[in-house]
N, C-alpha and C positions, 0 to 999 in steps of 0.2 A: 513557412507555416501555411496550413490550409486556411482559407477564408472562413471567418466566423459567421458570415451571412449566407444562408441558403434559401432557395425558393422552393418551399414545400407547403402546399395548401395555403397560399398567401405568401407571407414573408416570415422568415425566422431569423432571430438575432440573439446574440449572447451578450448580456450586460455583465460588467464586472461590478459587484456590489461591495460597498465598504460600510463600516460602522456596525455590522452585526456582532452581537456578543453571545448569542445562544440560538438554538434551533427555533425558539418562539419568535425571534426576530425574522427569521426566514419565512415562517408561516404568515406573519403579518404582511410582509412585502408581497408574498404570493397572493394573499387575499385581495390586497389593494389592486394589483395588476389584473387579476381575474375579473374584477368588477368593471373594467373597461370593455366596451362593446367589441365583441369578436376576438378578444385577447385570451390566450391560454398560456399560463406561465408556470414554470417549475423553478423553484429557488433552492439551491443546495448550499447549506451552511458550511459544509466541510470544504467545498471548492470555492466558495464565495462568488458564485456565478448564478445568473438567472437566465434560463433558456425560455424565450418568449416567441410565440407564434401570433402574428397580428395581421389584420387586413392591409392590403396594399395602400389604401387611402390614408392609413394612420401614419402620422409623422413619428419616427422613432424618438424624437426629442420629447414627445408626450409621455413616453414610457419612463424616460429619465426623470421628468418632472414629477411623475406620480410617485416614484421611489423616494425622491427628495422630499416631497410633501409628507411622506410617512416618517421622515426624520433620519433617513439614511442617504448614503452617497451612491451614485451610479454613473458609469461611463460607458459610452458606445464602444464597439470593437475598434481597436487601433491597428494600423499596419505594424509590421514587425518593428519593434523598438526595444529599448533597454529593459527587457523583461526581468533580467536578473536584478538590476538596480531597483526596479519597482518591488520585487519580492523581498529584497533585503531591507528596504526602508522601515517597514513596521517592526521588524526584528531589531534593527539598530536602535530605534526609538525606545523600544521596550527594554533593551539591554542598558541603555543610558539611564533610564528611570530606575531600573533595579540597582545599578551600581550606586547611584546617588542616594537611594533609599537605604541601602545597607550601610554606607559610610555615616549617614546622619542618624540612623535608628539605633545602631549598636550602643553608642554612649547613652542615649535616652533610656533604653531598656536596662542597661547596667546600673545607672543611677537610681532608677525606680526600684529595682529588685535588691540592690546591695546597700544597706544603710550607711556603710562605711564610706561610700562615695558621695553621700549627700552633704556636700559642703554648703557654706552660706551662699544663698542665691542660686543653688543648683536648679531650682524649679524654673527660674527665668531662662537659664541656659537650655533646659529641656524644651521650653516654649520656642526658643530661637531655632533649635535643631528640628523639632517636630513640625513646625510651620511649613517649611518647603516640602516635606514629605507628604503632608496632607494636601497641600494645594497643587504642587507640581507633579510629584510621583503618582499620586492617587487620582489625578485628573481623568484618566480613561474610565475609571470606575464611576466617578461623579457624572461624567457626560452620559455614559450608558444608563445609569440609574435615572437620569432626567428623561432620556428618550423612552425608557420603559414606563415611567410615571405618566408620560403624555398619552401612552396607549393603555394605561390601566393594568400594566403587568408588573410582576415582581420576580426578579432573578437573583442570582448570587451577587451581581453587581449592586443591586438595591440594598441587600443586607450589608455588604462591605461599606458602601457609601454612608448609609444611615448610621451604622455603628461607629465608624471612625469620626464622622462629623459630630455625633452626640458626645463621644468621649472628648473630642477637642474643645467643643463649645462649652461643655460643663467645666472642663479644666480651666479654660480662659475666664469663665465667670468666677470660679473659685479663686483665681489669682487676683483679679481686678476688684471684685466686690466681696469676696469671702476672706477667710483667714489663711488661705494657702500661700498668699504672696508675702507673708511675714518673714523677715530675715531669720534664718535658722530653722525654718519649718522642715520636719523630717517625716518620713513614712516608716514607722517601726515595722520590723519583720515579725508580725504576729498574726495568727489565724483565728483571732477572737471574733465572736459574733455579737455585735452591739448596734443599737440604733444610733444614727448620727445625722446631723444636718446636711453633711456632704460638702459644705462650702470650704472645708479644709483639706479636701482630697483632690488630687490631679490624676488624670489618666492619659497623659501624653504617650506613655509607652504602649498603651492599647492602640491609639491612633497610628503611631509610627510602626509598631511591630506587625499589626495585622496587614497594613499596606505592603510592607516588605515581604512578608510570607506569601501573600496572594500574588504579588508581582513575580516572585520567584517561580511559583507554580505556573503562572501564565507564560513566563518566558520559556520554561522547559517544554511546556505543551506546544508553544508556537514553533520551537526549534525542531520538534519531532513531527510536526504536522505535514501531511503529504502535500506536495505541490503538484496539483493536477496537470499543469501544463508540461511538466517534465516528461511524462509518458509520451505526449505527442511529439515533443522535440526529439526525444530519443528514437522514436519510431521513424521520423523523417530523416534522422541522421544516418539510417541504415542504407539509404539510397546511394548510388554512385555520385561522385562529386564532379567528374568530368567524363567526356566521352570522345571517341575517335570517329568523327563524322566524315563520310566520303564526299569530297567536293572536287568535281572534275577529275575523278579517278584517283585522287590523292587523299590520304588520311590526314585530317586536321583535328587536333585536340582542342575541344571547346568546353566551357562549363555546361553542365546538364541543363540548367535553366534557360539556355539559349536554343535548345532543341525545338524543332517545329514538327507538327504532324506531317508525315511523308518523308522526313529525313532518313537517309540510310546510314547506319553506323556499324562499326566493327566491334565484336566482342571476342577477345582472345581467351584461351584457357586460363581459368583461375580468376577472371575478372567478373565484376557484377554487371548484369545487364542494366543499361542505363534507364530504360523506361519500357512500358508495355509496347509490344510490337509483334510483327510477323516475320519469320525467318525467310529470307530470300535466297541465301546461299549457305552451304555447309550443313553438317549434322553433328550432334553432340549429345552428351548427357548433362542435364541441368539439375542442380541440387535445389529443390523447391521446398525443402523441409521447413525453412524459416517462415514460409507463408502458409503451407498446407499441412505441415506436420507429417507428411509422407516420408518415410525413412529411405525408400528406394529412389534413386535419381530417375528422372523422367527422360526417356530417349526422345529427341526432337529432330526434325528435319525440315526441308523447304516447305513453306505453306502452313507450318504449325505456329501457334501463338506462344509467346513467352511473356513472362511478367517481370516488370522492373524490380531490381534489388535481389533477384535470385542469382545464383552463381553458376557460371559456365564451367562445368567440370571436365569437358573434353576438348573437342576441336574448335577451329576458328569459325565464327558465325558472322554473317552479314544480316542485320535486322532492319526492317523498315518500321519507324515509329508510328504507332496508331493512336496512342493516348499519352498525353503529357500533363504535368502539373497536378492539379486537384482532381483530374479525371482518372489517374492511375489507380491500380488496385491498392498500392501502398498508401496513397493518400486517402482512399476510401476506408482502409483499415484504421487509419488515424482518426477518421470521423467516427467510426464505430466505437473506438476507445473513448472518445470525447462524449458521445451520446450516452454510453453505458455509465460513465462516471457521473454525468448529470442526473441520470435516472436513479442512481444508487440511493437507497433509503438513508435518511439522516438519522444519526443516533444522538438524541438530545443528552446533554451532559447531566449526569446524576445529580450533581450539586445544584444545578438549576431547577431540576424537578422538585428536589427537597425544598429549596429556597422558595419556590412558588407557593408552597403551603406554609412554610415556616414564617416567612416575613409578615404576611397578614396577621398571623396569630400573635407574633411578637408586638406588632403595632397595637393590636387590640388589647393585649395585656398591659402595655405601657399606658395607653389611654385609660384603661380600666383602673390601673393602679393610681394614676393621678386623680381621677374622679373619686375613688374610694377614700384616699387620704384627705382630700379637700372636704368631702362630705362627712368624714368622721371627725372633723374639727382639728385636724393636724395643721401645722404651719405650712405656708405656701412653699417655703424653702425645703422642708422635709418631704412634701408631696412631690415636688419637682425632682428632688434627689432620688427618690424611689423610682419615679417614672424613667428618668434618664439612666439609672442603674440597670433597669430592665433592658434598655436598648444596648447599653455597653456590654453587658454580660452575654447578650445574645449574639455577639459578633465573634465567632470562634476563629482564631488564627489557624487552628489545625485544619480548617476547611480548605485553606490554600495548600496545605501539605498533603492532604488525603490522596489525591490523584497523582501528583508528580512524584512523591516519594515511592509509592508502590510501583509506578511506571518505571522510574529510574532503576530501582532494585530489580524489578522483573525483567526489564530490557537488558540490564547488565548481566544477569544470570543467563538470559536467553542468548546473548552474544557469546558467552562461554560455551554454550551448547550448539552454536551455529544457527541461532534463530534471531532475526531482527524484527521487532514489533514497531510498526510505523508510528502509532500514536494511540491515545486512549479511546478514540472514537471507534476503533476496530474491535475492541475487546468484547463488547456486549453481544456481538454476533456469535462469538465462539460458544457461548452458553446455549444458544438456541439452535445452532446448526444440527440438522438431522441427516443430511445427505452430503457426501463428498464425491465430487466429480474429478476423476483423475485423467489427465492427458496421458496418452501412451508413450509417444516418442520423447525420450529424454527425461521422463518422469518415472514411469513404471519400468521402462527399458533404458538401455544405455544411450540410445540415439545414434549408435555407431554400428555399421555393418561388420559382422564377424562370421567366420566359418564355424558353423554349428555341427556339420557332419560331413564325412567323406565316404563315398561309396566307390569301390574299385572292382574291376573285373577279376575273374579267376587268374591266379598266378601273379597278380600285381600287388606290390607292397604300398601301404599308405605313404611311407616316407618317400618312395620314388615318385609317386604322383604329386605329392606336396612339393618336392624339390623342383621338378620340371615345370609344374603349373606356376609355382611361386616365382621362379626365375623369369618366366615369360611375362606374367602379369605385373611384375615389378616395373617393367618398361612402360606400362599404361598409366594414364592419369585417372581412369575411371574409378569411382569409389568402390565398386564391387571388386574390381581387379586389385585395388590396394588392400582390400580386406584379405584376399587370398595371399598376396605377397607378405602381408604382415603376419598372418598365421604361419607361413613357411619360415619366415625369419625368426619368429619367436621360438619355434620348435627346433629348427636345424641350424640357426646361426647364419653365416655368410652363404649367399646363393651364387650359383655360377652366372656368368654373363650371357646375354642373348645376342644373337647376330641375325641379320636379315629380318629385323622386326617390321611387321606390317599391321596396320589397323584397318579392319573392314568395318566402316561406320555402321553402327547399329547392330552388328552381327558378332564381332569378337576380334581376337588378335591371333597372329601366328608368327613363328620365328624358329630359329635353330638354337637349341640348348644342349651343350655337350654332345653334339653330333646327331641329336634327335630332332626331327621336324615335328614341332609341337603346335597344336591348334587348340584354342580355348574360346568358348563363347556359346552362342545358341546352337541347337542341334542342326539348324539349317546350314551353318557354316561348315560343320563337320561333314554333313552329307554332301556338300559341294566337293569335298575331298574323298568321297566314297567311304566315309567312316560312320557307319550306322551304329546306334547304341544297342548293345546286346539286351535281351529281355529283362535281366535283373537290374541293369542300370536304367532302362526306360521306366521300369516300375518305380524305382527309387525317385527318379525325376518327377514322375506324375504325383507321387505321394507328397513330395516337398511342395509342389506348386498348389496342390489342394489345400495345404496348410498355410498358403499365402507366402511361402518362402521363395527365394530366387535360386534356381538350379543352373550351374555352369558346367557344361560338358567339356571334357578334356580328352584329346586323343594324341597319340604319337606313334611313330613308326607305322603309319598306315591304318591304325585301328583306334576306335573309341574305347578308352580304358578306365575312365573315372568320371564321377559326377560330384562336384562340390556344392554343398547346400549352404547358402549365405543368408543371414537374417539379422535383424536387430534383436539383440539378446536382452533378456530380463535381468534387471539388477539383482544381485544376490539377496538383498534385504526386502525386496518388494512384497513377497508373499507374507513374510512376518509382519510387515507394516500394515498390509490390508487386514490381517487378522486382528491387529491391535486397534485399528480404526473401527472395526466392528465392535470390539470390546468397549469402545467409548460411546457406543450407541449410534454409530453413523452407518448409513447404507452406502457402500462404494459403487460408483458407476464409472465404467471405462468409456472415454470419449476420444475419438481419433479420426484423422483424415485418411488413415490407411483403409485397405479393403477389409471386408467382413471376415474373411478367412483368417487373416493375420490377427485381427482384433479378438476373434473368438478363441484362437489358440493361446494368445497371451493371457486373456481373461481366465481361461481354464487353468493355466499354469500358476496364477497368483491367487485364485479363489474368488473371482468377481463374477456375479451372476448376471448383472445388467450391463449390456454393451450397446453403445451407439457409435456406428462406424460410418466412414465415407462422408464426413461432413467438412464443409469449407468454413473459413473463419466466421463469416456472417451466420452460418448455420449453428456454430458453437454458441454464439450469443443467443440465438433463438431457442436452442435446447435449454440453456440455463434459464431463460425467461419462462419457458413452458413448465419447467420443474417448479419454479417459484410460483407460477400461476396455479399450480395444482396444490399449493399449500406447503411445499417443502421449503426449508431454509437451507440454502446451498453454499457449500464451500467448494472452491475450485483449486486444484493444484496443477500448475503447468510451468513451462519453461521457455516457450518460443514466442516469436512475434505473433504467430497465428493464435496464441492463447491470450494475448493482451486484452482484447475487448471482452472476452469471456471472464477473465480475472477481474476486470473492473465491474462487470455486470453482476457477478456473484455477490452474495451477502458477505462472504469472506474469501478473499483471494490470497493464495499462498504460491509464491514463485520460487522455483529452484534457483539458487545463487549461481549455479553453473550455466544458467540459461542466458537469454538476452537481456540487455538493459531495459528494453521496452517492457518486457514481462515483469521485471523487478519493480519498475516505476509504477506500473498499473496495479500492483498487488498491495495487500494490507500487511502481509507477513512475508519475509524473505527467509528461505531455508539455505543458509550458506553452505551446508555440507553437501547438498545435491543428493541427499539420501532420503527416501520416502519415510524412513523412520523418524526423520526430523519433523515431518508433518504431524506425527503423533505427539511428539514432545511439544511442538508449537501450540497445538490446540489445548493440551493439558496445562501448559504454562500460562497461556492467555486466560484460560478459565480460572486458574488459581489467582492470577493477578487481578482479574475482575472481582473475584470474591474478596480479596484483600482490600481493594478500593472501596467496596460497599461496606466492609467492616470498619474501615477508617472513617468513612462518612458518618456512619452511625455513632461512633464514639466521639467524633469531632463535635457533634451536636449534643451527645448525651452528657458530657461533662458540664457543658454550659447550661443545658436545660435543667440539670440538677441544682444549679445555683440560682435559677430564676425565682423560686419561692423566697430565697433570702433577699433578693433584690426587691421583690414586690413588698416584702415586709419592712423594707427600709433598713435591713441589717447588713447590707453588703459592705464588707471591709475591702479596701484596695488590695490587700494581700490575698484575700480569697479570690478576687477577680484575676489577679496575676497568677495565683497557683492553679486555678482552673485552666487558664490559658496554657501554662507551662506543662501541666500534667497531660492535657489532651494532646499537645504537640509531641511530648515524649512517647506517649502511647502509640500515636500514629506512626512515628518513625520506627519504633521497636517492632510494631506489627508488620510494617513493610519489610524490615530486615529479615523477617522469617522466610521470605521468598528466596533468600540466598541458599537455603537448604534444599531447594527443589532438585530432585534427582532425575536424570534422564533414563527412560526405559522402564521405570518402575510404576506400574499402574496402581494408584491408590484406590482404596475401596470406594471412594466417593467420586471418582473421575467420570463415571457414567453420567452423573448429573452435574458435573463441574466441580 
């Protein structure tokens, strides 16, 4: 892993924060840290990290103490340790609480809602079962509510804690001091509205049921939550694990982390280059697409620089290490991903935003109800009954189902269509996105070199040129040679064998095929054999190179007779996908590390007007940042390691499932199909899912708000409370199930606005 501490304008450190329950918690911690002299902090609720820049004279322990004083936990960066275990612990605790709550709550809810199950002393069994649910299972909500109260804030946790405690406390009062504890007491199933003292009613099912439903929602949300560290680990896993170092003229295989600057190591064809360095011996073609996105392999020779984790596609190389560990380009890219994720804007949960307004209103109504009934001359018991009823009815169990049910159905339908949504925090961006940046290689194009055109001299047949060139290139490991060999094999089947094969490094290959002396490669190689391209082939070669494509000259029997044009080809559905992205109100932008000629040609083919070419990974992040600074909300679609930081920086990152694990981990949505049309479906489905969540949240509150006047009037019947809870839950689930009808590729009339 890269170190979490960097020296940039003072010192920089990344704290792991615990105890946050919503984005408002992150804002509070950020404000507290920024009040310290010389300290600049950014706290990310989604990744649970605080990135802090502080003066050299400041003790990092002071930062931890400041966070703890605010009521949260903070830990300094640790060396590599059991990260997986640390990540699993919160989920395991949540799962245990959920299982316990379900086992204990089901009988409580059943007895309360079904009169036939209300045997003698059933109410006391309900107390025994609901007690552990309220105290143990709901403890995270109570703890968070207390922290929020200390800071004068109200969130969904406040609403849950307040409602469940009120329901349990009043039920306990009714059992011990009211008439609810009388043997044989029952709750008849009737929806009558009548004024009552309330001391004969118990609400244990509210306390237990709400806790269980909310825990279920939190568990599913936590399970789908992105683990920011996974992108960095996946990125660093791409590097070579061991390397053949030259020691006293012999090759010694050692772990990569033992390499030192100045060590000379060997890279054979097909191997990953162990670290950044300079070539001392040999020449080859190096596949750098994973880092730069450039589809054409780079020809390298003595004195030229190479980057760790790229693949040697040709001959044997001897490389001298110049940068190791955290100084390598791969490690710097990991840092880019980490920084981009830290800067990524937080999306505050909708339920918390609603709760922040709803909770104070409910408390005010409860206090107002109590004061009104006492002032109106009502009994103290009736006044407290009405006030507590307001708190009880305001705690909707459907609130806990609103997000997870829509997300579960939406993600399930997405999986059927080849779309994986990471979590609810990514959905809000899809409605606001107005620009979609498309990586070229592997996203708009196939990412694989293919023969796109064959030009032959007069009197030469395409099949003859393809057979001779394909047979010769089949013996080469070069990616461009393999593209020609693959095209020949696909069209002609078995190819003849080659003899006397020779490779001229950086120029091309030659050999004997069926008695013909065949030469293929750069025109310089053919001219060495006195084979000059005729005017029509020279013209075709120039036109191909102007379009950014690679031209391979082929000659046999003493004359240049063909030119093969090789390029990264556009996926069949890319043009249609770009048109549909425009129909969603998005402006497409092509972003690539390839040269401008290639990029412009591809853009014209698929219908993209804005092109940004010849950019390195860091430049991609800067391009996304500049677009965001100009007021655009940016989605990014990519598939390679070189896209990971940009995917993390974008407001919405979409990764092709056919791409690297790093890109997938850094993204918000994964497109399993590897088809750009899936990006269209992903944005439509995410927008539809977000709309469903908002509708669910509205109705989760609406049913309970409608019953508030009854509670304030002292007319709340337990069955009405139970019915409001049940109906809101049924509605939320039913509304979410409508997402199962989402169809791929059909643009609904309202998709332009979500």
